[in-house]
Structure formats: structure tokens, C-alpha cells
N, C-alpha and C positions, 0 to 999 in steps of 0.2 A: 158474051158470058158475063153474067154479074155475079160477084163475089161480096156478100155482104157480112158473112159471119166465118171466121177462122178460128179453128182449134190450133194453138200454137204450143206443141208438145217440146220441152227443153227452152221454153221461152223465157226463163228466169235468168239465164246466163248472159254471156257477154254478147254474142251475136243476138240472140233472141230480143235483149232489150232494144236494139237499132231497129230490128224488124218490126216489133209491136209499135214503137214510135213512127215508123213510115206507114204502117197500116192505121194508125190511130189519126195520123194527119189525113188521111183519105176517107175518114169516115167509116172506116170497117170495124166492125165489134170483134175484138178478139178475147178469147178465153185462154187463159194460161194456167195450166194445173201445175201445183207445186205442193211439195211435201210441207213445206213451213210458209204459210203465208206472211207472216210477220218479218219474214227475211226479204221480202220484195217490196218493201214500202215505196221505192223509187218508180215502181212500175204501176202502182196502184194509183198514182196521181194522174197517169195518162188518161184522157177521156177515152171512152169506148172500150177500155181495157179492163178485163174482170179477172181477178186471180182466185183459183178455186183450189181448195186443198184436196188432193186427190192422188192416189197411187197409179200412175199410169201402166204400170207392170201387171195391173189385174185386168185380164180381158174383159169381164163384164163391166167394169169401171169404165174402159175405152170406150165400149159401145154407148154407154150413159153419156159420156162426155161429148160424145159425136151427134147426138140428137140435137137437130136444127142447125147443125153446121153445113157450109157450103165447101169447105176446103180445110185440109189438115196439112201443116208444115211440121216436119220431122226434123228436130236439130240435136237429138240426144247424142251425146258421145264423151268418152272419157279418155284420158290420156296415159293413165297409169292403172294397173291392175296388180295388186299384191300376189293374186293367185297366178303366179306365171308358169304356163305349162305350154305344150304343143297340142294343137296349132296355136291356141290362145287360151287365156284363163276364164274362169267363170264370171269375173266382171266385165271383161270385153264381150262375152257371150250374151250377157244379159242386155247390154246397152246397145250394142251394135248389130246383133243378130237375131236375139229372140223378142227384142221388142219391135223392131220393123215388120217381123212376121206377125206379131199380135195386131200391129196398127192395120196391116193389110186385111187380116181376118176381120177386124173389127169394121173396117170401112165396107166391106162386102156385106156384113150383117145389118150395118145402119143404113146402107144406102147411099153413103157419101162416096163420089167418084174421084175428086180432086186431091191428089197428093204431091207435095213438094218435099223432096227428101235430100237432107245433107249426107254426102258422102265425103271422100277425101281424095285429093289428087295422089294418084299412083296405087289407090287402093286395088287390092287384087287377092285372089285366092292363094297365089304363090308368092306373095310378098314376103321380104325377110323378116317383118317384125309382126308382133301379135297385133298391133293396133291396125296395121295396113291389112292385115289378113283378114281380121274379123270385120273391119269396114268393107272390104272387098265381098265377103259373103253377104253381109246385110245388102249391099248393092245389088248383087246378083239375084237375091230373093225377090226385092223390091221391082226390079227390072222385069222379072218374070210375070208379074202381075200387070204389066202394061197392056196385055191382052184384053183386059177387061176393066181396067182403071186408068184414068187420066193422069198420067205420072210424068213429072219433071224431077231429074237428079241433077244436083250441082256438086262438083267436086273441087273445092278450094285449095289453093296451096296456103301456106301459113297467113293467118289473118292478124292484122294490125290495127290499131287505132287507139284512142283514149281508154284507159283501164284494160288494155289488152295485158294477157299473161305472158307475152313474148318480149318485146322491146322494153317493157317496163320491168320485167325481171333483170335484165341485163343492166338496165339503169340502175337499179338497187345494188346490184352486185358491184358495179364500177365505182359507184358512191361509198361502199363500205370497205372494199379491198384493193389496196395499190397493185396487188399481183393477182392476176386472174388466169388461172389455167384453163383451157379451152379445148374440149375433145370435139371431134368432128367439124373443125374449122373450114375444111373444103368442101363441106357438104353445100349444094348449091338449092337456092329457094326462088320463087318469084312471088314475093309477098303481095297480098291484096288488102285493100283498104276496106274496114269492117262497112263503112257507110255505103260503098259499091256494091259490096255483096247483099246488104239489106235491101238495097234498090232492085237488084236482080230478082230476088226472091219475091219482091212485092210486085215488080212489073209482071213477072211471068204468070202469075194466077189467073189472070183472065186472057192470057194469049194462047189460043188453041194451038198455034203453030209451035209451041214448045212442049206440046203433049208427046209422050214416047221419046224423049230427048235427054241425053246426057251431056252436061256442058262442063268444061273446065273453066274455074274462075281463078285468074291469076293476074297479079299486076303487069305493068309495062316494062319491067327490067329485071335482069337475073342477078342476084347477088350471092357470093359466098357467105356461109354463116361468120366468118372471120370479118369479113367487108362490113356487115351489118352491126356486128359489136363495135368495130372501129368507129362507124358513123355515129352509133349511140353515145360512144365516149365523148366523142367532138361535141354532140350536142348538150350534153350535161357538163361540159367544161373540165372533163377529166382527162388524164393521160396515164392510165394503168399500163402496167407491164403485162402484156398477154402472152402467156407460155401456151404455144401451140402442142398439145397431146397427141395430135395426128388422129387416126381412127382406130388404132389397134389397142394392146394391152393397157397402156396407161390411161387411155380414154376411158376404157369400161371399167379400171380401177375406181377412177373418179365418179364415173356413173353409178357403180356399186355403192360406194359410200353416200352418196346423196340419196340413193335409193331407200336408205336406212331412216331417213328423215321423216317426220309426219307428214309432211307436204312436199315431196321431193321435187326440185326443180329439174331434175334430170333422172333418168333410168336407164339401164342397158337395153330396154326395148326402144326408147327413144333414139338410141344410137343406131340400133338396127334399122330404124324406119328412115334415118339420114343416109342409108347406103343407096337408096334410091333418090335420085334428084328430084326435088319436087318443083318441077318445070314443065312447061308444055310446050308443044310446036306449033300451037294456034289452031290446029285443025278442028277442034271441038269446042272453040270460044263461043260465048253466048252471043247471040245475033245483035249488033250495034254496041258491042262491049268497047268502053272507053275508059278504062280504069285510071284513077289517079295515081301519080307517082309518089312513092315513100317520102321523097324530099319535099313534096307539097304538103304532107299532112303532119309526118312525125315532129318536126319543130314545134307545133301548135300545142304539144302536149308534153314533149320531153325537154324543152327549153329550160334552163335554170332560172330564167327571168319570166315569171309569169305575168308578163304586161297586159294591160287591158287589150291591146289589140289582139294578143294571142287568144285571149279568152274569148273574145269576139269570134275570132276565126274558128274556136273549138266548137261554139254554138251553130256556126253557119254550117260546118260540116255535118254537125249531127243533123241538122234541119235539112241537109242536102242542098244547101244554096252556094 
């Protein structure tokens, strides 16, 4: 199976940049729709990558974007929705449920059969958070289309790497504040390197054995949130006093206050997501999955001394070498 043209929806984000780079290295022509082309200059420089200003939430625009494409990758996801309600707000509905439904409909109309969809580990219709619940409904409707489309679904745990919004967030907070209140410190994660995620998305495109499959993407080791914050502190050379707020009232009070910020680092819904451990039992691993360890990657972008060797390592990781 040959894939020469890919429509990468949500490609202007953190994971999308890595996938676009992987595909570009392989000579695949990648089209990335974006609302603001000027905000994606870093991707414009990649050979074979085209940035197109478009509204992917418009069904007819989706059909037009799919003309001449061999495959579609959907990465669209949001972590916060100010319209909080049960089972989930309008923002989560638009990004995680309505858009996948529109993508499937547009593929059927345009004749494109291959779809790789980004879900989330532990996404489920009965999940405790709006984020996981909406991701679960989106995954369910995508899986329902497997009877007539060639679909692969990936469910990653928290994704880390250069420019991530996870370890870098804690690094900034640790550098700014000598005392760091931490809610949900006992929550368990299996963080996965963005370069490995990008490779899985890119490799599976032409692998017919992955059609109709749902895979978990997790790193090789399980950590509590507290352990990852402690590790980040060591990497940046700081020793903050971390105040464990547990997972109850004090943690939700902190999340509620942060939720009022323009770009909140934490929300009550995030805490509800952490009620479910973001770990896997290995039963649904991607075939041949050998992810890199957090300790092998994080020092290359969190170390306080950005020495030449670390910069070289960063470029090697991005290039997949």
C-alpha cells in the first residue's frame, strides 16, 4: 500500500509537528489545515509540507481538503473547556466528538479510506472526566466506521518531549516558586516520548495489519505525578518544597483557582481525569513497540546547561536517530 499524500488535521500542534517531520523525511506530501498560517512558520519550512488556511469544522471544507489525499490523520484535542457541563461541554464536543464524526462523513463522501485517529489512554463513555468521556465517544464513533474504512486508533498516555506542555510546565513552576502545592500527586502515568508516537503514526499508515485496530502507546515505566515532578526538579537543579494536596478538597481548590487563569495549567476536570491511572497492561501495545525511557530523553531538553552535546542529542531525537 502506497501513501503519497496525507491530510494532517491538528498538525500545527506539538505532536503534529513531529509527525509532519517524520512524513516529510519519507517524501510524503503533507497538507496541514490551520486557521492562522502565519503562526506555523516552523512547519512551513519542512519540505513536502503545505499549510492551508481552512476551517476543518466545516463539513464541505473537509471534503475539499480530502481531494487527492491517500490518508487522513486526526490529532485534534483540547485539554480544557470553559463550558463545563455533564457529560461534557461544547468545546470538548466540537473537538473530540463532532469533528471525528465530520471527518468520517467527509472520507466517505470523498472516497478516502485510510484514517489514523488520536484518542487517549483510558478514554471511555463512563470515564470520570469530561475530557476522557468526550474522547471516548469520539473513539467509539470512529471505531464504528471500521466496517467500511481502514482505521487505526492510538491511545497514548501523557506525551513528553522538547516543547511539551507537561514536563516543561513543571520546570517553569519549579524555577519560579520555592514552594509548589501539588494536587493529584499519587496519580499514575506511563509517559511516552513524542518521537516514538510520531514514528508509530507514520509507520502504521501503510501497514494493513493495523487496520481495524486500537493500540495503547505508553512508555516503558510507570511514575506517579509526584515522582515526575521530583525528577524534573533534579534536572533543572532546584529543590522546591512540594506540598502534597492529595486528591480531595485542597487539590480541587487549587485547580479551581488555576482554572480562572487565561491559560490554566490545571483544571478540576484534569484532576478528575487523574482519578483513572494512565497506564496499560501491555495487552494492546503497538506491534514491535520499543519506546524510549523518560530518563533517556528528558535531560536533553530540561537540563539547565544546554551544552552542545545536549543540543545535538535533541536534533537526533527529532530526526529519529
